[in-house]
DSSP file (Angstrom, degrees, kcal/mol; ACC not computed):
  #  RESIDUE AA STRUCTURE BP1 BP2  ACC     N-H-->O    O-->H-N    N-H-->O    O-->H-N    TCO  KAPPA ALPHA  PHI   PSI    X-CA   Y-CA   Z-CA
    1    1 A X              0   0    0      0, 0.0     0, 0.0     0, 0.0     0, 0.0   0.000 360.0 360.0 360.0 129.5 -186.4 -151.9  -56.3
    2    2 A X        -     0   0    0      0, 0.0     0, 0.0     0, 0.0     0, 0.0   0.188 360.0 -95.3 -98.3  16.9 -184.4 -154.7  -54.7
    3    3 A X  S    S+     0   0    0      2,-0.2     3,-0.1     1,-0.0     6,-0.0   0.485  96.1 114.8  87.2   4.3 -186.9 -157.4  -55.8
    4    4 A X  S    S+     0   0    0      1,-0.2     2,-0.7     2,-0.1    -1,-0.0   0.776  74.0  51.9 -78.5 -24.1 -188.9 -157.5  -52.6
    5    5 A X     >  -     0   0    0      1,-0.2     4,-2.5     2,-0.0     3,-0.3  -0.866  65.7-172.5-112.8  98.6 -192.0 -156.2  -54.2
    6    6 A X  H  > S+     0   0    0     -2,-0.7     4,-2.5     1,-0.2     5,-0.2   0.836  85.4  55.3 -60.4 -32.1 -192.8 -158.3  -57.3
    7    7 A X  H  > S+     0   0    0      2,-0.2     4,-2.4     1,-0.2    -1,-0.2   0.911 109.7  45.7 -66.4 -41.0 -195.6 -155.9  -58.4
    8    8 A X  H  > S+     0   0    0     -3,-0.3     4,-2.7     2,-0.2     5,-0.2   0.921 111.8  52.0 -67.7 -42.3 -193.3 -153.0  -58.3
    9    9 A X  H  X S+     0   0    0     -4,-2.5     4,-2.3     1,-0.2    -2,-0.2   0.929 110.9  47.5 -57.9 -46.2 -190.7 -154.9  -60.2
   10   10 A X  H  X S+     0   0    0     -4,-2.5     4,-2.5     1,-0.2     5,-0.2   0.917 111.3  51.2 -62.0 -44.4 -193.2 -155.9  -62.9
   11   11 A X  H  X S+     0   0    0     -4,-2.4     4,-2.5     1,-0.2    -1,-0.2   0.902 111.1  47.7 -59.8 -41.8 -194.4 -152.3  -63.2
   12   12 A X  H  X S+     0   0    0     -4,-2.7     4,-2.6     2,-0.2     5,-0.2   0.905 111.5  50.5 -66.1 -41.0 -190.9 -151.0  -63.6
   13   13 A X  H  X S+     0   0    0     -4,-2.3     4,-2.2    -5,-0.2    -2,-0.2   0.902 112.3  47.1 -65.1 -40.9 -190.1 -153.6  -66.2
   14   14 A X  H  X S+     0   0    0     -4,-2.5     4,-2.5     2,-0.2    -2,-0.2   0.935 112.8  48.8 -65.3 -45.4 -193.3 -152.7  -68.2
   15   15 A X  H  X S+     0   0    0     -4,-2.5     4,-2.0     1,-0.2    -2,-0.2   0.908 113.5  46.5 -63.6 -40.8 -192.5 -149.0  -68.0
   16   16 A X  H  X S+     0   0    0     -4,-2.6     4,-2.5     2,-0.2    -1,-0.2   0.889 110.7  52.6 -69.0 -38.3 -189.0 -149.5  -69.1
   17   17 A X  H  X S+     0   0    0     -4,-2.2     4,-2.4    -5,-0.2    -2,-0.2   0.903 109.1  50.3 -63.9 -41.1 -190.1 -151.8  -71.9
   18   18 A X  H  X S+     0   0    0     -4,-2.5     4,-2.4     2,-0.2    -2,-0.2   0.908 110.8  49.3 -60.5 -42.8 -192.6 -149.1  -73.1
   19   19 A X  H  X S+     0   0    0     -4,-2.0     4,-2.2     2,-0.2    -2,-0.2   0.926 112.0  47.7 -63.2 -44.5 -189.8 -146.4  -73.0
   20   20 A X  H  X S+     0   0    0     -4,-2.5     4,-2.5     1,-0.2    -1,-0.2   0.873 110.7  52.8 -64.1 -37.9 -187.5 -148.7  -75.0
   21   21 A X  H  X S+     0   0    0     -4,-2.4     4,-2.7     2,-0.2    -1,-0.2   0.922 108.3  50.0 -63.0 -43.7 -190.4 -149.4  -77.5
   22   22 A X  H  X S+     0   0    0     -4,-2.4     4,-2.1     1,-0.2    -2,-0.2   0.929 112.1  47.3 -59.9 -46.2 -190.9 -145.7  -78.0
   23   23 A X  H  X S+     0   0    0     -4,-2.2     4,-2.2     1,-0.2    -1,-0.2   0.882 111.0  52.5 -64.1 -38.5 -187.2 -145.2  -78.7
   24   24 A X  H  X S+     0   0    0     -4,-2.5     4,-2.2     2,-0.2    -2,-0.2   0.918 108.1  49.7 -65.4 -42.4 -187.2 -148.1  -81.1
   25   25 A X  H  X S+     0   0    0     -4,-2.7     4,-2.6     1,-0.2    -1,-0.2   0.903 110.6  50.8 -62.4 -39.6 -190.1 -146.7  -83.0
   26   26 A X  H  X S+     0   0    0     -4,-2.1     4,-2.1     1,-0.2    -1,-0.2   0.886 109.2  51.4 -63.5 -37.7 -188.3 -143.4  -83.2
   27   27 A X  H  <>S+     0   0    0     -4,-2.2     5,-3.1     2,-0.2    -2,-0.2   0.884 109.5  49.8 -65.6 -37.8 -185.2 -145.2  -84.5
   28   28 A X  H ><5S+     0   0    0     -4,-2.2     3,-1.7     3,-0.2    -2,-0.2   0.936 111.1  48.7 -64.7 -45.2 -187.3 -146.9  -87.1
   29   29 A X  H 3<5S+     0   0    0     -4,-2.6    -2,-0.2     1,-0.3    -1,-0.2   0.851 110.1  53.1 -60.8 -34.6 -188.8 -143.6  -88.2
   30   30 A X  T 3<5S-     0   0    0     -4,-2.1    -1,-0.3    -5,-0.2    -2,-0.2   0.266 120.1-111.0 -86.7  13.2 -185.3 -142.2  -88.3
   31   31 A X  T < 5S+     0   0    0     -3,-1.7    -3,-0.2     1,-0.1     2,-0.2   0.868  80.5 125.3  61.7  40.6 -184.1 -145.0  -90.6
   32   32 A X     >< +     0   0    0     -5,-3.1     4,-2.2    -8,-0.1     3,-0.3  -0.609  22.3 161.5-123.7  69.4 -181.9 -146.7  -88.0
   33   33 A X  H  > S+     0   0    0      1,-0.2     4,-2.7    -2,-0.2     5,-0.2   0.791  70.2  60.1 -64.1 -28.0 -183.2 -150.2  -88.0
   34   34 A X  H  > S+     0   0    0      2,-0.2     4,-1.8     1,-0.2    -1,-0.2   0.944 109.4  43.1 -67.3 -43.6 -180.1 -151.7  -86.3
   35   35 A X  H  > S+     0   0    0     -3,-0.3     4,-2.2     1,-0.2    -2,-0.2   0.923 113.3  52.8 -63.4 -43.3 -180.6 -149.5  -83.3
   36   36 A X  H  X S+     0   0    0     -4,-2.2     4,-2.7     1,-0.2     5,-0.3   0.900 105.4  55.4 -57.6 -42.2 -184.3 -150.2  -83.3
   37   37 A X  H  X S+     0   0    0     -4,-2.7     4,-2.3     1,-0.2    -1,-0.2   0.931 108.0  47.6 -56.8 -48.1 -183.5 -153.9  -83.4
   38   38 A X  H  X S+     0   0    0     -4,-1.8     4,-1.9     1,-0.2    -1,-0.2   0.909 113.2  48.6 -62.6 -40.4 -181.4 -153.7  -80.2
   39   39 A X  H  X S+     0   0    0     -4,-2.2     4,-2.3     1,-0.2    -2,-0.2   0.898 112.4  47.1 -68.4 -39.9 -184.1 -151.6  -78.4
   40   40 A X  H  X S+     0   0    0     -4,-2.7     4,-2.3     2,-0.2    -1,-0.2   0.861 109.2  54.3 -72.4 -33.2 -187.0 -153.9  -79.3
   41   41 A X  H  X S+     0   0    0     -4,-2.3     4,-1.6    -5,-0.3    -1,-0.2   0.935 111.0  46.3 -64.5 -41.7 -184.9 -157.0  -78.3
   42   42 A X  H  X S+     0   0    0     -4,-1.9     4,-2.0     1,-0.2    -2,-0.2   0.904 110.5  52.5 -65.9 -40.4 -184.4 -155.4  -74.9
   43   43 A X  H  X S+     0   0    0     -4,-2.3     4,-2.5     1,-0.2    -1,-0.2   0.893 107.9  52.3 -59.1 -40.0 -188.1 -154.5  -74.6
   44   44 A X  H  < S+     0   0    0     -4,-2.3    -1,-0.2     1,-0.2    -2,-0.2   0.864 107.3  52.8 -64.2 -35.5 -189.0 -158.1  -75.4
   45   45 A X  H  < S+     0   0    0     -4,-1.6     3,-0.4     1,-0.2    -1,-0.2   0.916 114.8  40.9 -65.9 -41.9 -186.7 -159.3  -72.6
   46   46 A X  H  < S+     0   0    0     -4,-2.0    -2,-0.2     1,-0.2    -1,-0.2   0.839 133.4  18.6 -78.1 -33.0 -188.4 -157.0  -70.1
   47   47 A X    ><  +     0   0    0     -4,-2.5     3,-1.6    -5,-0.2    -1,-0.2  -0.582  64.0 164.3-139.5  73.0 -192.0 -157.5  -71.2
   48   48 A X  T 3  S+     0   0    0     -3,-0.4    -1,-0.1     1,-0.3     6,-0.1   0.711  73.7  67.5 -67.0 -18.8 -192.3 -160.7  -73.3
   49   49 A X  T 3  S+     0   0    0      1,-0.1     2,-1.1    -3,-0.1    -1,-0.3   0.712  82.3  81.6 -74.9 -18.4 -196.1 -160.7  -72.9
   50   50 A X    X   -     0   0    0     -3,-1.6     3,-1.3    -7,-0.2     4,-0.5  -0.756  62.6-172.9 -88.8  98.8 -196.3 -157.6  -75.0
   51   51 A X  T 3> S+     0   0    0     -2,-1.1     4,-2.1     1,-0.3     3,-0.3   0.639  71.6  79.4 -71.2 -14.8 -196.1 -159.1  -78.5
   52   52 A X  H 3> S+     0   0    0      1,-0.2     4,-2.5     2,-0.2    -1,-0.3   0.850  86.8  59.9 -61.4 -31.9 -196.0 -155.6  -80.2
   53   53 A X  H <> S+     0   0    0     -3,-1.3     4,-1.9    -6,-0.2    -1,-0.2   0.906 106.8  46.4 -60.1 -41.4 -192.3 -155.5  -79.3
   54   54 A X  H  > S+     0   0    0     -4,-0.5     4,-2.2    -3,-0.3    -2,-0.2   0.887 110.0  52.5 -71.2 -39.3 -191.8 -158.7  -81.4
   55   55 A X  H  X S+     0   0    0     -4,-2.1     4,-1.8     1,-0.2    -2,-0.2   0.935 112.7  45.6 -58.3 -46.2 -193.8 -157.3  -84.3
   56   56 A X  H  X S+     0   0    0     -4,-2.5     4,-2.3     2,-0.2    -2,-0.2   0.827 106.7  57.8 -69.4 -31.6 -191.6 -154.2  -84.3
   57   57 A X  H  X S+     0   0    0     -4,-1.9     4,-2.6     2,-0.2    -1,-0.2   0.934 105.3  52.5 -59.1 -45.5 -188.5 -156.2  -84.0
   58   58 A X  H  X S+     0   0    0     -4,-2.2     4,-2.8     1,-0.2    -2,-0.2   0.913 107.9  50.8 -55.7 -44.9 -189.6 -157.9  -87.2
   59   59 A X  H  X S+     0   0    0     -4,-1.8     4,-2.4     1,-0.2    -1,-0.2   0.897 109.7  50.1 -64.1 -38.9 -190.0 -154.5  -88.8
   60   60 A X  H  X S+     0   0    0     -4,-2.3     4,-0.6     2,-0.2    -2,-0.2   0.906 111.6  48.2 -64.7 -40.5 -186.5 -153.5  -87.7
   61   61 A X  H ><>S+     0   0    0     -4,-2.6     5,-2.4     1,-0.2     3,-1.1   0.922 111.4  49.6 -65.4 -43.5 -185.1 -156.7  -89.1
   62   62 A X  H ><5S+     0   0    0     -4,-2.8     3,-2.3     1,-0.3    -2,-0.2   0.893 104.1  60.1 -60.0 -39.2 -186.9 -156.2  -92.4
   63   63 A X  H 3<5S+     0   0    0     -4,-2.4    -1,-0.3     1,-0.3    -2,-0.2   0.709 104.7  49.8 -61.3 -19.9 -185.6 -152.7  -92.5
   64   64 A X  T <<5S-     0   0    0     -3,-1.1    -1,-0.3    -4,-0.6    -2,-0.2   0.291 125.0-103.8 -99.2   7.5 -182.1 -154.2  -92.5
   65   65 A X  T < 5S+     0   0    0     -3,-2.3     2,-1.5     1,-0.1     3,-0.2   0.476  84.6 128.8  85.7   2.2 -183.0 -156.6  -95.4
   66   66 A X     >< +     0   0    0     -5,-2.4     4,-2.0     1,-0.2     5,-0.1  -0.498  20.0 154.1 -89.8  66.8 -183.4 -159.6  -93.1
   67   67 A X  H  >  +     0   0    0     -2,-1.5     4,-2.6     1,-0.2    -1,-0.2   0.802  66.0  57.5 -71.0 -30.4 -186.8 -160.6  -94.3
   68   68 A X  H  > S+     0   0    0     -3,-0.2     4,-1.6     2,-0.2    -1,-0.2   0.922 111.2  42.4 -65.5 -43.8 -186.5 -164.3  -93.3
   69   69 A X  H  > S+     0   0    0      2,-0.2     4,-1.7     1,-0.2    -2,-0.2   0.868 113.2  53.8 -71.6 -34.9 -185.7 -163.5  -89.7
   70   70 A X  H  X S+     0   0    0     -4,-2.0     4,-2.3     1,-0.2    -2,-0.2   0.937 107.3  51.7 -62.2 -44.2 -188.5 -160.8  -89.7
   71   71 A X  H  X S+     0   0    0     -4,-2.6     4,-2.5     1,-0.2    -1,-0.2   0.869 105.4  55.4 -60.5 -38.1 -190.9 -163.5  -91.0
   72   72 A X  H  X S+     0   0    0     -4,-1.6     4,-1.8     1,-0.2    -1,-0.2   0.894 108.4  48.3 -62.9 -39.6 -189.9 -165.8  -88.1
   73   73 A X  H  X S+     0   0    0     -4,-1.7     4,-1.6     2,-0.2    -2,-0.2   0.916 111.2  49.8 -66.1 -42.6 -190.8 -163.1  -85.6
   74   74 A X  H  X S+     0   0    0     -4,-2.3     4,-2.8     1,-0.2    -2,-0.2   0.914 108.0  53.9 -63.3 -41.9 -194.1 -162.5  -87.3
   75   75 A X  H  X S+     0   0    0     -4,-2.5     4,-1.8     1,-0.2    -1,-0.2   0.915 104.5  54.7 -57.2 -44.7 -194.9 -166.2  -87.3
   76   76 A X  H  X S+     0   0    0     -4,-1.8     4,-0.7     1,-0.2    -1,-0.2   0.899 111.2  45.0 -57.4 -40.8 -194.3 -166.4  -83.6
   77   77 A X  H >X S+     0   0    0     -4,-1.6     4,-1.9     1,-0.2     3,-0.9   0.915 109.6  54.7 -69.7 -42.4 -196.8 -163.6  -83.0
   78   78 A X  H 3< S+     0   0    0     -4,-2.8    -1,-0.2     1,-0.2    -2,-0.2   0.763  94.7  69.3 -66.2 -23.1 -199.4 -165.1  -85.3
   79   79 A X  H 3< S+     0   0    0     -4,-1.8     3,-0.3     1,-0.2    -1,-0.2   0.895 115.1  26.9 -58.0 -38.4 -199.3 -168.4  -83.4
   80   80 A X  H << S+     0   0    0     -3,-0.9    -2,-0.2    -4,-0.7    -1,-0.2   0.689 135.9  32.0 -96.3 -19.6 -201.0 -166.6  -80.6
   81   81 A X    ><  +     0   0    0     -4,-1.9     3,-2.0    -5,-0.1    -1,-0.2  -0.528  62.9 163.8-134.9  67.8 -202.8 -163.9  -82.5
   82   82 A X  T 3  S+     0   0    0      1,-0.3    -4,-0.1    -3,-0.3    -1,-0.1   0.677  75.8  58.5 -64.5 -15.2 -203.7 -165.4  -85.9
   83   83 A X  T 3  S+     0   0    0     -3,-0.1     2,-0.7    37,-0.1    -1,-0.3   0.233  71.0 130.9 -96.0  13.1 -206.2 -162.6  -86.6
   84   84 A X    <>  -     0   0    0     -3,-2.0     4,-2.3     1,-0.2     5,-0.2  -0.564  40.3-165.5 -71.9 108.9 -203.6 -159.8  -86.2
   85   85 A X  H  > S+     0   0    0     -2,-0.7     4,-2.3     1,-0.2     5,-0.2   0.905  85.4  48.3 -66.5 -41.6 -204.2 -157.5  -89.3
   86   86 A X  H  > S+     0   0    0      2,-0.2     4,-2.1     1,-0.2    -1,-0.2   0.937 114.3  45.0 -63.5 -44.3 -200.9 -155.6  -88.9
   87   87 A X  H  > S+     0   0    0      2,-0.2     4,-2.0     1,-0.2    -1,-0.2   0.894 112.2  52.5 -68.0 -39.7 -198.8 -158.7  -88.4
   88   88 A X  H  X S+     0   0    0     -4,-2.3     4,-2.1     1,-0.2    -1,-0.2   0.907 108.9  50.3 -62.1 -42.1 -200.6 -160.5  -91.3
   89   89 A X  H  X S+     0   0    0     -4,-2.3     4,-2.5     1,-0.2    -1,-0.2   0.904 109.4  51.5 -62.6 -41.1 -199.8 -157.5  -93.6
   90   90 A X  H  X S+     0   0    0     -4,-2.1     4,-2.3     2,-0.2    -2,-0.2   0.866 105.4  55.0 -66.8 -35.3 -196.2 -157.6  -92.6
   91   91 A X  H  X S+     0   0    0     -4,-2.0     4,-2.2     2,-0.2     5,-0.2   0.960 110.0  47.1 -58.8 -51.1 -196.0 -161.4  -93.4
   92   92 A X  H  X S+     0   0    0     -4,-2.1     4,-2.5     1,-0.2    -2,-0.2   0.923 110.6  51.6 -56.5 -46.1 -197.2 -160.5  -96.9
   93   93 A X  H  X S+     0   0    0     -4,-2.5     4,-2.4     1,-0.2    -1,-0.2   0.873 107.8  53.2 -60.4 -36.9 -194.7 -157.7  -97.2
   94   94 A X  H  X S+     0   0    0     -4,-2.3     4,-2.1     2,-0.2    -1,-0.2   0.929 110.3  46.1 -63.5 -45.8 -191.9 -160.0  -96.2
   95   95 A X  H  <>S+     0   0    0     -4,-2.2     5,-2.3     1,-0.2     4,-0.4   0.895 112.7  50.7 -66.1 -38.5 -192.8 -162.5  -98.9
   96   96 A X  H ><5S+     0   0    0     -4,-2.5     3,-1.0    -5,-0.2    -1,-0.2   0.914 110.0  49.5 -65.4 -40.5 -193.1 -159.8 -101.5
   97   97 A X  H 3<5S+     0   0    0     -4,-2.4    -1,-0.2     1,-0.3    -2,-0.2   0.865 111.9  48.2 -66.6 -33.9 -189.7 -158.4 -100.5
   98   98 A X  T 3<5S-     0   0    0     -4,-2.1    -1,-0.3    -5,-0.2    -2,-0.2   0.484 109.4-128.9 -82.8  -1.6 -188.2 -161.9 -100.8
   99   99 A X  T < 5 +     0   0    0     -3,-1.0     2,-0.3    -4,-0.4    -3,-0.2   0.931  64.0 136.6  51.5  51.8 -190.0 -162.3 -104.2
  100  100 A X     >< +     0   0    0     -5,-2.3     4,-2.0     1,-0.1    -1,-0.1  -0.624  17.6 160.4-128.4  72.8 -191.5 -165.6 -103.1
  101  101 A X  H  > S+     0   0    0     -2,-0.3     4,-1.9     1,-0.2    31,-0.1   0.841  78.9  53.7 -65.6 -30.3 -195.2 -165.7 -104.1
  102  102 A X  H  > S+     0   0    0      2,-0.2     4,-2.5     1,-0.2    -1,-0.2   0.901 108.4  49.7 -69.7 -39.0 -195.3 -169.5 -103.8
  103  103 A X  H  > S+     0   0    0      2,-0.2     4,-2.7     1,-0.2    -2,-0.2   0.882 108.9  53.4 -63.6 -38.1 -193.9 -169.3 -100.2
  104  104 A X  H  X S+     0   0    0     -4,-2.0     4,-2.1     2,-0.2    -2,-0.2   0.919 109.8  47.0 -62.5 -44.8 -196.6 -166.7  -99.4
  105  105 A X  H  X S+     0   0    0     -4,-1.9     4,-2.1     1,-0.2    -2,-0.2   0.932 113.0  49.5 -63.2 -46.2 -199.3 -169.1 -100.7
  106  106 A X  H  X S+     0   0    0     -4,-2.5     4,-2.4     1,-0.2    -2,-0.2   0.904 108.9  53.4 -61.0 -41.6 -197.8 -172.0  -98.7
  107  107 A X  H  X S+     0   0    0     -4,-2.7     4,-2.3     1,-0.2    -1,-0.2   0.940 112.5  43.0 -57.1 -48.5 -197.7 -169.8  -95.5
  108  108 A X  H  X S+     0   0    0     -4,-2.1     4,-2.4     2,-0.2    -1,-0.2   0.779 110.4  55.5 -75.4 -25.8 -201.3 -168.8  -95.7
  109  109 A X  H  X S+     0   0    0     -4,-2.1     4,-2.0     2,-0.2    -1,-0.2   0.923 110.5  47.3 -64.8 -43.5 -202.4 -172.4  -96.6
  110  110 A X  H  X S+     0   0    0     -4,-2.4     4,-2.3     1,-0.2    -2,-0.2   0.920 112.5  49.2 -62.7 -43.5 -200.6 -173.5  -93.4
  111  111 A X  H  X S+     0   0    0     -4,-2.3     4,-2.4     1,-0.2    -1,-0.2   0.905 110.3  48.9 -64.5 -41.6 -202.3 -170.7  -91.4
  112  112 A X  H  < S+     0   0    0     -4,-2.4    -1,-0.2     2,-0.2    -2,-0.2   0.850 111.6  50.9 -68.8 -31.7 -205.8 -171.6  -92.7
  113  113 A X  H  < S+     0   0    0     -4,-2.0     3,-0.5     1,-0.2    -2,-0.2   0.910 116.6  40.5 -68.7 -40.1 -205.1 -175.2  -91.8
  114  114 A X  H  < S+     0   0    0     -4,-2.3    -2,-0.2     1,-0.2    -1,-0.2   0.788 131.8  25.6 -75.9 -28.7 -204.0 -174.3  -88.3
  115  115 A X    ><  +     0   0    0     -4,-2.4     3,-1.8    -5,-0.2    -1,-0.2  -0.547  67.1 162.4-136.6  66.7 -206.7 -171.6  -87.9
  116  116 A X  T 3  S+     0   0    0     -3,-0.5    -1,-0.1     1,-0.3    -4,-0.1   0.666  77.1  54.2 -68.0 -15.4 -209.7 -172.5  -90.1
  117  117 A X  T 3  S+     0   0    0     -3,-0.1     2,-0.8     1,-0.0    -1,-0.3   0.196  83.0 101.4-100.7  17.2 -212.1 -170.2  -88.2
  118  118 A X    X>  -     0   0    0     -3,-1.8     4,-1.4     1,-0.2     3,-1.0  -0.867  55.6-163.3-106.3 106.1 -209.9 -167.1  -88.6
  119  119 A X  H 3> S+     0   0    0     -2,-0.8     4,-2.4     1,-0.3     5,-0.2   0.861  86.6  58.2 -58.2 -39.1 -211.3 -164.9  -91.4
  120  120 A X  H 3> S+     0   0    0      1,-0.2     4,-2.3     2,-0.2    -1,-0.3   0.812 101.5  56.0 -65.8 -27.4 -208.1 -162.8  -91.8
  121  121 A X  H <> S+     0   0    0     -3,-1.0     4,-1.9     2,-0.2    -1,-0.2   0.916 109.8  46.2 -67.7 -41.4 -206.1 -166.0  -92.6
  122  122 A X  H  X S+     0   0    0     -4,-1.4     4,-2.4     2,-0.2    -2,-0.2   0.878 110.2  54.2 -66.7 -37.8 -208.5 -166.8  -95.4
  123  123 A X  H  X S+     0   0    0     -4,-2.4     4,-2.4     1,-0.2    -2,-0.2   0.942 110.8  44.7 -61.1 -47.5 -208.3 -163.2  -96.6
  124  124 A X  H  X S+     0   0    0     -4,-2.3     4,-2.3     2,-0.2    -1,-0.2   0.818 110.3  54.2 -72.1 -27.4 -204.5 -163.3  -96.8
  125  125 A X  H  X S+     0   0    0     -4,-1.9     4,-2.9   -17,-0.2     5,-0.2   0.930 109.7  49.5 -64.4 -44.1 -204.6 -166.7  -98.5
  126  126 A X  H  X S+     0   0    0     -4,-2.4     4,-2.3     1,-0.2    -2,-0.2   0.911 111.1  48.3 -60.5 -42.5 -207.0 -165.1 -101.1
  127  127 A X  H  X S+     0   0    0     -4,-2.4     4,-2.4     2,-0.2    -1,-0.2   0.916 113.0  48.2 -63.4 -42.9 -204.6 -162.2 -101.6
  128  128 A X  H  X S+     0   0    0     -4,-2.3     4,-2.0     1,-0.2    -2,-0.2   0.913 112.5  48.4 -64.5 -41.7 -201.6 -164.5 -102.0
  129  129 A X  H  X>S+     0   0    0     -4,-2.9     5,-3.0     2,-0.2     4,-0.7   0.885 109.9  52.5 -64.9 -38.5 -203.5 -166.7 -104.5
  130  130 A X  H ><5S+     0   0    0     -4,-2.3     3,-1.0    -5,-0.2    -2,-0.2   0.933 111.1  45.9 -63.1 -46.8 -204.6 -163.7 -106.4
  131  131 A X  H 3<5S+     0   0    0     -4,-2.4    -1,-0.2     1,-0.2    -2,-0.2   0.860 110.3  55.2 -61.2 -36.1 -201.0 -162.4 -106.7
  132  132 A X  H 3<5S-     0   0    0     -4,-2.0    -1,-0.2    -5,-0.2    -2,-0.2   0.600 122.4-107.4 -74.5 -12.7 -199.9 -165.9 -107.6
  133  133 A X  T <<5S+     0   0    0     -3,-1.0     2,-1.0    -4,-0.7    -3,-0.2   0.568  80.7 127.2  98.2  11.6 -202.4 -166.0 -110.5
  134  134 A X     >< +     0   0    0     -5,-3.0     4,-2.4     1,-0.2     5,-0.2  -0.702  25.0 168.1-101.9  80.0 -205.0 -168.4 -109.1
  135  135 A X  H  > S+     0   0    0     -2,-1.0     4,-2.3     2,-0.2    -1,-0.2   0.878  75.2  49.8 -63.2 -40.4 -208.1 -166.3 -109.4
  136  136 A X  H  > S+     0   0    0      2,-0.2     4,-2.2     1,-0.2    -1,-0.2   0.944 112.7  46.7 -66.6 -46.5 -210.5 -169.2 -108.7
  137  137 A X  H  > S+     0   0    0      1,-0.2     4,-2.3     2,-0.2    -2,-0.2   0.883 111.0  53.0 -62.7 -37.5 -208.7 -170.2 -105.6
  138  138 A X  H  X S+     0   0    0     -4,-2.4     4,-2.8     2,-0.2     5,-0.2   0.942 108.5  49.5 -62.8 -47.0 -208.5 -166.5 -104.5
  139  139 A X  H  X S+     0   0    0     -4,-2.3     4,-2.4     1,-0.2    -2,-0.2   0.891 110.6  50.6 -57.8 -41.4 -212.3 -166.2 -104.9
  140  140 A X  H  X S+     0   0    0     -4,-2.2     4,-1.9     2,-0.2    -1,-0.2   0.918 111.8  47.0 -64.6 -43.3 -212.9 -169.3 -102.8
  141  141 A X  H  X S+     0   0    0     -4,-2.3     4,-2.1     1,-0.2    -2,-0.2   0.896 111.7  50.8 -66.9 -38.7 -210.6 -168.1 -100.0
  142  142 A X  H  X S+     0   0    0     -4,-2.8     4,-2.7     1,-0.2    -1,-0.2   0.905 108.6  52.4 -63.8 -39.3 -212.3 -164.7 -100.1
  143  143 A X  H  X S+     0   0    0     -4,-2.4     4,-2.0    -5,-0.2    -1,-0.2   0.879 109.1  49.4 -64.0 -37.0 -215.7 -166.4  -99.8
  144  144 A X  H  X S+     0   0    0     -4,-1.9     4,-1.4     2,-0.2    -1,-0.2   0.886 112.4  48.1 -69.0 -36.7 -214.6 -168.4  -96.8
  145  145 A X  H  X S+     0   0    0     -4,-2.1     4,-2.5     1,-0.2    -2,-0.2   0.924 111.7  49.7 -66.5 -42.2 -213.3 -165.2  -95.2
  146  146 A X  H  < S+     0   0    0     -4,-2.7    -2,-0.2     1,-0.2    -1,-0.2   0.864 106.8  54.8 -64.4 -37.1 -216.5 -163.4  -95.9
  147  147 A X  H  < S+     0   0    0     -4,-2.0     3,-0.2     1,-0.2    -1,-0.2   0.844 114.0  42.2 -66.4 -33.0 -218.6 -166.3  -94.4
  148  148 A X  H  < S+     0   0    0     -4,-1.4    -2,-0.2     1,-0.2    -1,-0.2   0.834 138.5   5.1 -79.5 -34.9 -216.6 -166.0  -91.2
  149  149 A X    ><  -     0   0    0     -4,-2.5     3,-2.0    -5,-0.1    -1,-0.2  -0.658  60.9-172.6-154.6  89.5 -216.6 -162.2  -91.1
  150  150 A X  T 3  S+     0   0    0      1,-0.3    -4,-0.1    -3,-0.2    -3,-0.1   0.697  89.8  49.6 -59.9 -20.5 -218.6 -160.3  -93.7
  151  151 A X  T 3  S+     0   0    0     -5,-0.1    -1,-0.3     2,-0.1    -5,-0.1   0.235  76.2 143.5-104.7  13.9 -217.3 -157.0  -92.6
  152  152 A X    X   -     0   0    0     -3,-2.0     3,-1.4    -7,-0.2     2,-0.2  -0.300  56.1-115.9 -57.1 127.5 -213.6 -158.0  -92.6
  153  153 A X  T 3  S+     0   0    0      1,-0.2    -1,-0.1    -2,-0.0     3,-0.1  -0.468  97.0  28.7 -67.6 134.9 -211.5 -155.0  -93.7
  154  154 A X  T 3  S+     0   0    0      1,-0.3     2,-0.3    -2,-0.2    -1,-0.2   0.288  81.5 135.9 100.2  -8.2 -209.7 -155.6  -97.0
  155  155 A X    <   -     0   0    0     -3,-1.4    -1,-0.3     1,-0.1     3,-0.1  -0.559  52.8-129.2 -73.0 130.0 -212.2 -158.1  -98.5
  156  156 A X        -     0   0    0     -2,-0.3     3,-0.1     1,-0.1    -1,-0.1  -0.356  40.7 -79.4 -70.3 161.4 -212.9 -157.4 -102.1
  157  157 A X        -     0   0    0      1,-0.1    -1,-0.1     2,-0.1     2,-0.0  -0.278  57.3 -95.1 -60.2 148.4 -216.6 -157.2 -103.2
  158  158 A X        -     0   0    0      1,-0.1    -1,-0.1    -3,-0.1   -19,-0.0  -0.352  20.4-144.4 -65.3 141.7 -218.3 -160.6 -103.6
  159  159 A X              0   0    0      1,-0.2    -1,-0.1   -20,-0.1    -2,-0.1   0.539 360.0 360.0 -82.8  -6.9 -218.3 -161.9 -107.2
  160  160 A X              0   0    0      0, 0.0    -1,-0.2     0, 0.0    -2,-0.1   0.454 360.0 360.0 -87.5 360.0 -221.8 -163.4 -106.5
């Protein structure tokens, strides 16, 4: 394609990004996160609208021990998709790997302030508070999540 057909160019970019994503996931499975990082970065360049490339880039970075940069990638995705369960779980994993329970609580407090109607943000705040030792705060956050989405996966049973 010489750029004369924008539809064809977009289709080719999307197809190539998917192929790179597949290779990147195989590199992650094969314990080669540095290669996966390069592949996911290229996929993001070709198809920036597909946020899964960015989530997987975060996983590749975390696989190299770069949890802070992984967290930055996850945050970017959550700005547009605050209810993303996989990305939310990865945020929690990054904070656990960094052994920063207070940072985790702060992250989810910020997310619930920015997205007060998003049940999964309240769920993850509750999980963070529970790990931090604030049982009452955790129950309150879980109740808010439950009020927004009673069938939200991962919610503990109600204490009421």
